[in-house]
C-alpha positions in Angstrom: 180.6 80.4 113.4 181.0 83.4 111.1 182.3 86.5 112.9 179.6 89.3 112.9 181.9 91.9 111.4 182.8 91.5 107.7 186.4 92.5 106.8 186.6 95.6 104.6 189.3 97.9 103.2 189.7 101.0 105.4 189.2 103.4 102.4 185.8 101.8 101.7 184.7 102.8 105.2 186.2 106.3 104.9 189.1 105.5 107.3 192.4 107.0 106.4 195.1 104.2 105.9 197.9 106.6 106.7 196.5 107.3 110.2 196.0 103.6 110.8 199.6 103.0 109.7 200.7 105.5 112.5 198.6 103.5 114.9 200.3 100.2 113.7 203.8 101.8 113.9 203.2 103.0 117.5 202.3 99.6 118.7 205.2 98.0 116.9 207.5 100.5 118.5 206.2 99.8 122.0 206.9 96.1 121.6 210.4 96.8 120.1 211.1 99.0 123.1 210.1 96.2 125.5 207.1 98.1 126.9 204.9 95.0 126.7 205.3 91.5 125.2 202.2 91.5 122.9 199.1 93.4 121.8 196.1 93.3 119.6 194.1 96.1 118.0 190.8 96.3 116.0 189.1 99.2 114.3 185.6 98.9 112.9 183.1 101.3 111.2 179.6 100.9 109.8 179.4 97.3 110.8 182.6 96.2 109.1 186.1 95.5 110.4 188.8 97.8 108.9 191.8 96.7 111.0 192.6 93.7 113.1 196.2 92.9 114.0 198.1 90.9 116.6 201.6 91.8 117.7 204.5 90.2 119.6 204.1 87.4 122.1 201.0 86.3 124.1 203.3 84.4 126.5 207.0 84.8 127.2 207.6 82.1 129.9 208.9 79.4 129.8 209.3 80.1 126.1 207.7 82.7 123.7 204.3 82.1 122.2 203.3 84.4 119.3 200.1 86.4 119.7 197.5 85.1 117.3 194.1 86.4 116.0 192.3 84.0 118.4 194.4 84.9 121.4 192.2 86.0 124.3 193.4 89.1 126.4 192.6 89.8 130.0 190.2 92.8 129.8 190.6 94.0 133.4 188.0 96.8 133.8 186.8 96.7 130.2 184.7 93.8 131.7 182.6 96.3 133.6 180.7 97.4 130.5 179.9 93.8 129.6 178.7 93.0 133.1 176.6 96.3 133.1 175.1 95.1 129.8 173.5 92.2 131.6 171.7 94.8 133.8 170.6 96.6 130.7 169.1 93.3 129.5 167.3 92.9 132.8 166.0 96.4 132.6 164.7 95.9 129.1 162.9 92.7 130.3 161.2 94.7 133.1 163.0 92.8 135.8 164.8 95.8 137.3 164.8 99.6 137.0 167.8 101.8 137.3 166.0 103.8 140.0 165.3 100.7 142.1 166.9 100.3 145.4 169.4 97.4 145.4 167.6 96.3 148.6 164.3 96.0 146.7 165.8 92.9 145.1 168.2 91.8 147.9 166.8 92.9 151.3 170.0 91.8 153.1 171.9 94.5 151.2 170.3 97.1 153.4 172.8 96.1 156.2 175.3 98.7 157.4 173.2 101.7 156.2 173.0 100.7 152.5 169.2 100.5 152.3 168.8 103.6 150.1 171.4 102.9 147.5 170.0 102.7 144.0 171.1 100.6 141.0 171.9 103.8 139.2 174.3 104.9 142.0 176.1 101.6 142.0 176.7 101.6 138.3 177.7 105.3 138.2 180.3 104.8 141.0 178.3 106.9 143.5 177.3 104.1 145.9 179.7 105.0 148.7 181.8 101.8 149.2 184.6 102.0 146.6 187.0 99.9 148.6 184.8 96.9 149.2 186.7 93.7 148.5 185.8 90.1 147.6 187.8 87.2 148.9 189.0 84.6 146.5 187.0 82.0 148.4 183.8 83.7 147.1 184.8 83.2 143.4 183.3 79.6 143.6 180.9 80.2 146.5 178.2 82.5 145.4 176.3 82.4 148.7 179.5 83.8 150.3 179.8 86.3 147.5 176.2 87.5 148.3 177.0 87.8 152.0 180.2 89.7 151.3 178.4 92.2 149.1 175.6 92.6 151.7 178.3 93.2 154.4 180.0 96.1 152.5 180.2 99.1 154.8 179.8 102.7 153.7 182.7 105.0 153.5 180.6 108.1 152.7 177.0 109.0 152.1 175.7 107.4 148.8 175.2 109.9 146.0 177.4 112.6 147.5 180.6 111.7 145.7 181.8 110.1 142.5 184.6 107.7 143.2 185.5 104.7 141.1 184.5 101.4 142.7 187.2 99.2 141.1 185.6 95.9 142.2 182.7 96.4 144.6 180.1 97.9 142.2 180.2 95.0 139.8 180.3 92.4 142.5 177.0 94.1 143.5 175.8 93.9 139.9 176.7 90.1 139.8 174.7 89.6 143.0 171.7 91.4 141.5 171.9 89.3 138.4 171.9 86.1 140.4 169.2 87.2 142.8 166.8 88.3 140.0 167.5 85.4 137.6 168.4 82.5 139.9 171.3 81.9 137.5 175.1 82.1 137.8 175.8 85.7 136.7 178.4 84.3 134.2 175.8 82.1 132.5 173.4 85.0 132.3 175.9 87.4 130.8 176.8 84.8 128.2 173.2 84.0 127.2 171.8 87.5 127.4 174.7 89.5 126.0 177.5 87.6 124.4 175.7 84.9 122.4 173.1 87.2 120.9 176.0 89.3 119.6 177.6 86.2 117.9 180.7 86.5 120.1 180.5 83.1 121.9 184.1 82.1 121.3 185.7 85.5 121.5 184.3 87.2 124.6 184.1 85.5 128.0 183.2 86.5 131.6 184.3 83.3 133.2 186.8 81.5 130.9 186.1 77.8 130.5 189.1 75.5 131.2 189.0 74.4 127.6 189.9 77.9 126.5 192.7 78.7 129.0 195.4 77.8 126.5 194.2 80.7 124.3 194.7 83.3 127.1 197.6 85.7 126.9 199.6 85.9 130.1 199.4 89.2 131.9 202.5 90.9 133.2 203.8 94.0 134.9 207.2 95.7 134.7 209.7 94.5 137.3 210.6 97.3 139.7 214.3 96.2 139.5 214.8 95.7 135.7 211.7 97.1 134.1 211.3 93.9 132.1 207.8 92.2 132.1 207.2 89.7 134.9 204.2 87.4 135.3 201.3 88.6 137.5 200.8 85.3 139.2 197.5 86.1 140.9 195.8 87.2 137.6 197.2 84.3 135.6 195.9 81.5 137.8 193.3 79.0 136.4 191.0 80.1 139.3 191.1 83.7 138.2 190.4 82.9 134.6 187.5 80.7 135.6 186.1 83.2 138.1 185.0 85.8 135.6 185.5 88.6 138.1 182.7 90.9 137.0 184.6 94.2 137.3 187.9 93.0 135.9 188.3 89.4 134.9 186.8 89.0 131.4 188.7 87.8 128.4 188.2 88.8 124.7 189.8 89.3 121.4 190.1 92.9 120.3 187.8 92.3 117.4 185.1 91.0 119.8 185.2 94.2 121.8 185.2 96.3 118.6 182.1 94.4 117.6 180.5 94.9 121.1 181.1 98.7 120.7 179.9 98.6 117.1 176.6 97.4 118.5 176.6 100.4 120.8 177.7 102.8 118.0 174.7 101.5 116.0 172.3 102.0 118.9 171.8 98.4 119.8 172.1 96.5 116.5 175.0 94.3 115.2 175.0 92.6 111.9 171.3 93.2 111.5 170.4 91.7 114.9 168.9 94.0 117.5 170.3 93.2 120.9 169.3 96.3 122.8 166.8 99.0 122.1 168.2 102.3 120.7 166.8 104.1 123.7 168.7 101.8 126.1 172.0 102.5 124.4 171.3 106.3 124.4 170.5 106.2 128.1 173.5 104.1 129.3 176.0 105.9 127.1 175.2 109.4 128.2 176.9 111.5 130.9 175.1 110.8 134.2 177.6 112.6 136.5 178.3 115.8 134.7 181.7 117.4 135.3 181.9 116.2 138.9 185.4 115.1 139.8 185.9 111.3 140.2 188.0 111.4 143.4 189.9 108.2 142.4 191.2 109.8 139.2 191.2 113.5 140.1 189.3 114.5 137.0 185.7 114.3 135.7 184.9 110.9 134.2 181.4 111.6 132.9 180.0 108.3 134.1 177.4 106.4 132.1 175.7 103.1 133.1 178.8 101.0 132.3 181.0 103.2 130.0 182.2 106.7 130.5 181.9 109.6 128.1 184.5 111.9 126.6 182.6 115.2 127.3 184.1 118.6 126.9 186.7 118.7 129.8 190.4 119.1 128.8 191.5 115.8 130.4 190.0 112.4 129.9 191.3 108.9 130.4 191.9 106.7 127.4 189.2 107.8 125.0 191.6 110.3 123.2 191.7 114.0 123.6 190.4 114.7 120.1 187.5 112.3 120.4 183.9 113.4 119.7 182.4 114.6 123.0 179.8 111.8 122.6 182.5 109.1 122.3 182.3 106.5 125.2 184.1 103.5 126.4 186.2 102.0 129.2 189.7 100.9 129.9 191.6 98.2 131.7 194.1 99.1 134.3 197.5 100.0 132.7 196.8 97.8 129.6 193.9 98.5 127.4 191.0 100.6 126.1 187.8 100.1 124.1 185.4 102.7 122.8 182.7 103.8 120.3 182.2 107.0 118.5 178.5 107.2 117.7 178.9 110.3 115.6 181.0 108.4 113.0 179.9 104.8 113.6 183.5 103.9 114.5 184.6 101.5 117.3 188.0 100.6 118.6 189.6 98.0 120.9 193.2 97.7 122.0 194.7 95.1 124.4 198.2 94.6 125.6 199.5 92.1 128.1 201.4 94.1 130.6 199.8 96.3 133.3 202.0 99.5 133.0 202.0 102.2 135.6 201.1 105.8 135.2 202.0 108.2 133.7 203.2 106.2 130.7 199.9 104.3 130.3 197.7 107.3 130.0 200.1 109.1 127.6 200.3 106.0 125.5 196.5 105.6 125.3 196.0 109.2 124.3 198.3 108.7 121.4 196.9 105.3 120.4 193.2 106.5 120.6 194.0 109.8 118.8 195.6 107.9 115.9 192.3 106.0 115.5 190.2 109.1 115.8 192.4 110.9 113.2 191.7 108.1 110.7 188.0 109.0 110.7 186.9 110.9 107.6 183.4 112.6 107.7 
């Protein structure tokens, strides 16, 4: 299958090669310094791919394996936007409205005082149960998954706070997808979102066993030595297969650059319209204003999936010099992907170690700003 973004020289897309060289040098320096074993980056503009590079090692134990262009990277919470896109598809099909109560579609969800929670509140991190968890047993037992979501208990009144729901919101989205379609949420995401984009072998929510060999291992720094050590729970075959909807997808950087090219182009990729322009405008705008996200201690300007740069001084991952309309999402301590609709540019960066704050956020501000500074009007 031909990849939907044609390769082009940066200058032909009005992207400054010197700025992209600074981006390249920064990633190489991180790897030389032992910050993480490997990485991949992609920059696209106007439907073409200007930069796509792989660095370092995808695996380091028991012996090093070089990162390659077909290496798949754990996306962590970048997955949230792909899962949300399945809700966009259902909304466009008239199967759901953002203002619907979740309990309109799953009556059991009303348990524990959750009957008035809307789909909009869930996807903008205002639903009131940010610490809801999902047991591993539910990864393969979707009736159990539904019961667990319906059993979530409120921690505060829905709509009164913005607080990042790291897992619970998108397990709720998965339950909605399955209840409305009668399909496994992973199958629906693939058929409604991934395959229409032409990304069938480069973006997965639920990684087939046949593709596990392409997956980079994910690490974190050892508290004792600072050297990367394997995160056993996130590298298991079961975790890869599960497609955890808020944090378990896998992709290449160029696949996510293509996904965000579609969004930068208001729903179209490589001449194929996947979502309406109005849908993309709606889901990529700021729905929570400058309200503080209590998990991050700063405004996050939540959209229906991504978050938006806005005008506040601090923002996570998107780059401080980004257009106020730039939007995207990150993956904990490891990655970020975004689109700038003002310039038609998209960006994706993955690394394979979950690095603590404050280094991660400082790193991402530099990395994203290098990409933004490459954009000529």
